[in-house]
N, CA, C and O atoms as a GROMACS GRO file, in nm:
protein
  292
    1MET      N    1  -7.597   2.042   1.234
    1MET     CA    2  -7.476   1.974   1.198
    1MET      C    3  -7.511   1.831   1.158
    1MET      O    4  -7.585   1.761   1.228
    2THR      N    5  -7.456   1.789   1.046
    2THR     CA    6  -7.477   1.653   0.996
    2THR      C    7  -7.342   1.583   0.991
    2THR      O    8  -7.262   1.608   0.901
    3LEU      N    9  -7.318   1.495   1.087
    3LEU     CA   10  -7.190   1.425   1.091
    3LEU      C   11  -7.191   1.304   0.999
    3LEU      O   12  -7.286   1.226   0.998
    4VAL      N   13  -7.084   1.290   0.923
    4VAL     CA   14  -7.068   1.179   0.831
    4VAL      C   15  -6.930   1.120   0.855
    4VAL      O   16  -6.833   1.192   0.878
    5GLU      N   17  -6.922   0.987   0.850
    5GLU     CA   18  -6.792   0.922   0.857
    5GLU      C   19  -6.772   0.843   0.729
    5GLU      O   20  -6.860   0.767   0.688
    6VAL      N   21  -6.658   0.860   0.668
    6VAL     CA   22  -6.624   0.788   0.546
    6VAL      C   23  -6.491   0.717   0.571
    6VAL      O   24  -6.398   0.773   0.630
    7THR      N   25  -6.483   0.592   0.524
    7THR     CA   26  -6.363   0.511   0.543
    7THR      C   27  -6.312   0.465   0.407
    7THR      O   28  -6.389   0.421   0.322
    8TYR      N   29  -6.183   0.478   0.389
    8TYR     CA   30  -6.118   0.438   0.265
    8TYR      C   31  -6.019   0.326   0.290
    8TYR      O   32  -5.954   0.322   0.395
    9GLN      N   33  -6.008   0.235   0.195
    9GLN     CA   34  -5.905   0.132   0.196
    9GLN      C   35  -5.781   0.191   0.130
    9GLN      O   36  -5.788   0.236   0.015
   10LEU      N   37  -5.669   0.193   0.200
   10LEU     CA   38  -5.546   0.249   0.147
   10LEU      C   39  -5.470   0.147   0.065
   10LEU      O   40  -5.477   0.027   0.092
   11GLN      N   41  -5.397   0.194  -0.035
   11GLN     CA   42  -5.314   0.104  -0.114
   11GLN      C   43  -5.186   0.067  -0.039
   11GLN      O   44  -5.131  -0.041  -0.060
   12SER      N   45  -5.140   0.157   0.047
   12SER     CA   46  -5.017   0.131   0.123
   12SER      C   47  -5.022   0.212   0.252
   12SER      O   48  -5.099   0.308   0.263
   13PRO      N   49  -4.941   0.175   0.350
   13PRO     CA   50  -4.936   0.253   0.475
   13PRO      C   51  -4.893   0.397   0.446
   13PRO      O   52  -4.824   0.425   0.348
   14LEU      N   53  -4.936   0.487   0.533
   14LEU     CA   54  -4.905   0.628   0.515
   14LEU      C   55  -4.764   0.662   0.561
   14LEU      O   56  -4.715   0.608   0.660
   15SER      N   57  -4.701   0.751   0.488
   15SER     CA   58  -4.568   0.800   0.526
   15SER      C   59  -4.585   0.913   0.627
   15SER      O   60  -4.695   0.963   0.649
   16ASP      N   61  -4.475   0.953   0.688
   16ASP     CA   62  -4.478   1.065   0.781
   16ASP      C   63  -4.524   1.193   0.711
   16ASP      O   64  -4.598   1.272   0.769
   17GLU      N   65  -4.479   1.214   0.588
   17GLU     CA   66  -4.519   1.333   0.512
   17GLU      C   67  -4.669   1.333   0.485
   17GLU      O   68  -4.734   1.437   0.493
   18GLN      N   69  -4.725   1.218   0.452
   18GLN     CA   70  -4.869   1.210   0.427
   18GLN      C   71  -4.948   1.237   0.555
   18GLN      O   72  -5.052   1.303   0.551
   19LEU      N   73  -4.900   1.187   0.666
   19LEU     CA   74  -4.965   1.215   0.794
   19LEU      C   75  -4.960   1.364   0.826
   19LEU      O   76  -5.056   1.421   0.877
   20TYR      N   77  -4.848   1.427   0.795
   20TYR     CA   78  -4.836   1.572   0.816
   20TYR      C   79  -4.938   1.646   0.730
   20TYR      O   80  -5.002   1.740   0.776
   21GLN      N   81  -4.952   1.603   0.604
   21GLN     CA   82  -5.050   1.666   0.514
   21GLN      C   83  -5.192   1.651   0.569
   21GLN      O   84  -5.271   1.745   0.563
   22LEU      N   85  -5.223   1.534   0.623
   22LEU     CA   86  -5.355   1.512   0.682
   22LEU      C   87  -5.377   1.600   0.803
   22LEU      O   88  -5.487   1.652   0.824
   23ALA      N   89  -5.274   1.618   0.882
   23ALA     CA   90  -5.286   1.706   1.000
   23ALA      C   91  -5.315   1.849   0.955
   23ALA      O   92  -5.394   1.919   1.018
   24GLU      N   93  -5.252   1.891   0.847
   24GLU     CA   94  -5.280   2.025   0.794
   24GLU      C   95  -5.424   2.035   0.745
   24GLU      O   96  -5.491   2.137   0.766
   25PHE      N   97  -5.472   1.930   0.679
   25PHE     CA   98  -5.609   1.929   0.630
   25PHE      C   99  -5.709   1.929   0.745
   25PHE      O  100  -5.820   1.980   0.731
   26SER      N  101  -5.669   1.871   0.858
   26SER     CA  102  -5.762   1.864   0.971
   26SER      C  103  -5.799   2.002   1.023
   26SER      O  104  -5.894   2.016   1.100
   27ASN      N  105  -5.725   2.104   0.983
   27ASN     CA  106  -5.760   2.241   1.021
   27ASN      C  107  -5.873   2.298   0.935
   27ASN      O  108  -5.922   2.407   0.962
   28THR      N  109  -5.915   2.224   0.833
   28THR     CA  110  -6.024   2.267   0.746
   28THR      C  111  -6.156   2.270   0.823
   28THR      O  112  -6.185   2.180   0.901
   29TYR      N  113  -6.231   2.372   0.800
   29TYR     CA  114  -6.359   2.387   0.866
   29TYR      C  115  -6.452   2.273   0.829
   29TYR      O  116  -6.477   2.249   0.710
   30GLY      N  117  -6.502   2.203   0.926
   30GLY     CA  118  -6.596   2.094   0.902
   30GLY      C  119  -6.538   1.957   0.928
   30GLY      O  120  -6.613   1.863   0.956
   31LEU      N  121  -6.406   1.943   0.921
   31LEU     CA  122  -6.345   1.814   0.949
   31LEU      C  123  -6.328   1.800   1.099
   31LEU      O  124  -6.258   1.880   1.162
   32ARG      N  125  -6.390   1.699   1.157
   32ARG     CA  126  -6.384   1.682   1.302
   32ARG      C  127  -6.265   1.598   1.345
   32ARG      O  128  -6.198   1.631   1.442
   33ARG      N  129  -6.238   1.489   1.271
   33ARG     CA  130  -6.124   1.404   1.307
   33ARG      C  131  -6.096   1.305   1.196
   33ARG      O  132  -6.178   1.284   1.107
   34PHE      N  133  -5.978   1.246   1.203
   34PHE     CA  134  -5.946   1.135   1.115
   34PHE      C  135  -5.873   1.030   1.196
   34PHE      O  136  -5.806   1.060   1.294
   35ARG      N  137  -5.887   0.906   1.151
   35ARG     CA  138  -5.821   0.792   1.217
   35ARG      C  139  -5.752   0.707   1.113
   35ARG      O  140  -5.804   0.687   1.003
   36VAL      N  141  -5.636   0.659   1.148
   36VAL     CA  142  -5.561   0.569   1.061
   36VAL      C  143  -5.550   0.435   1.132
   36VAL      O  144  -5.509   0.427   1.247
   37ASP      N  145  -5.588   0.329   1.060
   37ASP     CA  146  -5.571   0.193   1.111
   37ASP      C  147  -5.466   0.128   1.022
   37ASP      O  148  -5.497   0.074   0.916
   38ASP      N  149  -5.340   0.132   1.068
   38ASP     CA  150  -5.229   0.078   0.988
   38ASP      C  151  -5.243  -0.071   0.965
   38ASP      O  152  -5.209  -0.120   0.857
   39SER      N  153  -5.290  -0.144   1.063
   39SER     CA  154  -5.298  -0.289   1.049
   39SER      C  155  -5.397  -0.331   0.940
   39SER      O  156  -5.377  -0.434   0.875
   40ARG      N  157  -5.501  -0.252   0.920
   40ARG     CA  158  -5.602  -0.284   0.817
   40ARG      C  159  -5.587  -0.196   0.694
   40ARG      O  160  -5.664  -0.209   0.598
   41LYS      N  161  -5.489  -0.106   0.696
   41LYS     CA  162  -5.466  -0.009   0.588
   41LYS      C  163  -5.595   0.068   0.556
   41LYS      O  164  -5.640   0.072   0.442
   42GLN      N  165  -5.652   0.129   0.661
   42GLN     CA  166  -5.775   0.206   0.644
   42GLN      C  167  -5.757   0.347   0.702
   42GLN      O  168  -5.683   0.369   0.797
   43LEU      N  169  -5.828   0.439   0.640
   43LEU     CA  170  -5.828   0.578   0.682
   43LEU      C  171  -5.972   0.624   0.691
   43LEU      O  172  -6.048   0.613   0.594
   44SER      N  173  -6.012   0.677   0.808
   44SER     CA  174  -6.149   0.723   0.828
   44SER      C  175  -6.150   0.872   0.860
   44SER      O  176  -6.063   0.922   0.931
   45PHE      N  177  -6.249   0.940   0.806
   45PHE     CA  178  -6.272   1.082   0.833
   45PHE      C  179  -6.411   1.100   0.890
   45PHE      O  180  -6.507   1.038   0.845
   46GLU      N  181  -6.422   1.186   0.989
   46GLU     CA  182  -6.553   1.229   1.038
   46GLU      C  183  -6.561   1.378   1.009
   46GLU      O  184  -6.472   1.454   1.048
   47TYR      N  185  -6.667   1.419   0.941
   47TYR     CA  186  -6.679   1.559   0.904
   47TYR      C  187  -6.824   1.604   0.909
   47TYR      O  188  -6.917   1.523   0.909
   48ASP      N  189  -6.841   1.735   0.913
   48ASP     CA  190  -6.972   1.798   0.914
   48ASP      C  191  -7.014   1.818   0.769
   48ASP      O  192  -6.962   1.904   0.699
   49ALA      N  193  -7.110   1.737   0.723
   49ALA     CA  194  -7.153   1.740   0.584
   49ALA      C  195  -7.223   1.870   0.546
   49ALA      O  196  -7.238   1.899   0.427
   50SER      N  197  -7.266   1.948   0.643
   50SER     CA  198  -7.326   2.077   0.610
   50SER      C  199  -7.218   2.182   0.582
   50SER      O  200  -7.250   2.291   0.533
   51ARG      N  201  -7.093   2.151   0.612
   51ARG     CA  202  -6.982   2.245   0.590
   51ARG      C  203  -6.879   2.195   0.490
   51ARG      O  204  -6.808   2.275   0.429
   52LEU      N  205  -6.870   2.064   0.473
   52LEU     CA  206  -6.765   2.004   0.392
   52LEU      C  207  -6.827   1.892   0.309
   52LEU      O  208  -6.912   1.817   0.359
   53ARG      N  209  -6.786   1.880   0.184
   53ARG     CA  210  -6.837   1.773   0.098
   53ARG      C  211  -6.734   1.662   0.087
   53ARG      O  212  -6.615   1.683   0.107
   54GLU      N  213  -6.782   1.543   0.054
   54GLU     CA  214  -6.692   1.429   0.039
   54GLU      C  215  -6.590   1.454  -0.072
   54GLU      O  216  -6.477   1.405  -0.064
   55THR      N  217  -6.629   1.527  -0.176
   55THR     CA  218  -6.535   1.557  -0.284
   55THR      C  219  -6.417   1.639  -0.233
   55THR      O  220  -6.306   1.626  -0.283
   56GLN      N  221  -6.441   1.724  -0.133
   56GLN     CA  222  -6.332   1.801  -0.074
   56GLN      C  223  -6.238   1.712   0.007
   56GLN      O  224  -6.117   1.734   0.009
   57VAL      N  225  -6.295   1.612   0.073
   57VAL     CA  226  -6.213   1.514   0.145
   57VAL      C  227  -6.128   1.437   0.045
   57VAL      O  228  -6.008   1.419   0.066
   58ALA      N  229  -6.188   1.390  -0.065
   58ALA     CA  230  -6.116   1.317  -0.168
   58ALA      C  231  -6.006   1.404  -0.230
   58ALA      O  232  -5.897   1.355  -0.260
   59HIS      N  233  -6.035   1.532  -0.249
   59HIS     CA  234  -5.935   1.624  -0.304
   59HIS      C  235  -5.816   1.638  -0.209
   59HIS      O  236  -5.701   1.643  -0.253
   60ALA      N  237  -5.842   1.644  -0.079
   60ALA     CA  238  -5.734   1.653   0.020
   60ALA      C  239  -5.647   1.528   0.016
   60ALA      O  240  -5.525   1.537   0.030
   61LEU      N  241  -5.708   1.412  -0.002
   61LEU     CA  242  -5.631   1.288  -0.015
   61LEU      C  243  -5.542   1.293  -0.138
   61LEU      O  244  -5.426   1.253  -0.134
   62SER      N  245  -5.596   1.342  -0.246
   62SER     CA  246  -5.520   1.354  -0.370
   62SER      C  247  -5.402   1.449  -0.353
   62SER      O  248  -5.291   1.420  -0.397
   63ARG      N  249  -5.426   1.562  -0.290
   63ARG     CA  250  -5.318   1.660  -0.268
   63ARG      C  251  -5.208   1.604  -0.180
   63ARG      O  252  -5.091   1.639  -0.197
   64ALA      N  253  -5.244   1.516  -0.087
   64ALA     CA  254  -5.145   1.455   0.002
   64ALA      C  255  -5.081   1.331  -0.061
   64ALA      O  256  -5.000   1.262   0.001
   65LYS      N  257  -5.119   1.303  -0.187
   65LYS     CA  258  -5.068   1.186  -0.261
   65LYS      C  259  -5.095   1.056  -0.187
   65LYS      O  260  -5.009   0.968  -0.179
   66ILE      N  261  -5.217   1.046  -0.134
   66ILE     CA  262  -5.261   0.925  -0.064
   66ILE      C  263  -5.349   0.846  -0.160
   66ILE      O  264  -5.458   0.890  -0.198
   67ALA      N  265  -5.300   0.730  -0.199
   67ALA     CA  266  -5.373   0.645  -0.293
   67ALA      C  267  -5.468   0.553  -0.217
   67ALA      O  268  -5.430   0.484  -0.123
   68VAL      N  269  -5.593   0.556  -0.260
   68VAL     CA  270  -5.692   0.469  -0.197
   68VAL      C  271  -5.742   0.368  -0.300
   68VAL      O  272  -5.752   0.399  -0.419
   69ASP      N  273  -5.772   0.248  -0.254
   69ASP     CA  274  -5.829   0.145  -0.342
   69ASP      C  275  -5.977   0.169  -0.365
   69ASP      O  276  -6.027   0.161  -0.477
   70ARG      N  277  -6.046   0.199  -0.254
   70ARG     CA  278  -6.192   0.217  -0.264
   70ARG      C  279  -6.246   0.274  -0.135
   70ARG      O  280  -6.182   0.274  -0.030
   71ARG      N  281  -6.367   0.324  -0.147
   71ARG     CA  282  -6.440   0.370  -0.028
   71ARG      C  283  -6.509   0.247   0.032
   71ARG      O  284  -6.570   0.168  -0.041
   72LEU      N  285  -6.500   0.231   0.163
   72LEU     CA  286  -6.558   0.114   0.228
   72LEU      C  287  -6.699   0.134   0.278
   72LEU      O  288  -6.774   0.037   0.291
   73ASN      N  289  -6.738   0.256   0.306
   73ASN     CA  290  -6.876   0.280   0.353
   73ASN      C  291  -6.934   0.403   0.291
   73ASN      O  292  -7.049   0.438   0.320
   0.00000   0.00000   0.00000
């Protein structure tokens, strides 16, 4: 298992619907957890890189209509 954490800068705070979408995505195989830091407008994912690719994480953000400014790490 290769754990990777990626953090994104959000354009705006997440809505309840977006949080629900993220919770649904968290059931995806390989995603271990996600954290939202509302005060800094950041969203972090920890996932198993041997099971899930970063492009799949980015796709899930797009499907949940979560706009990010940039990847921070």
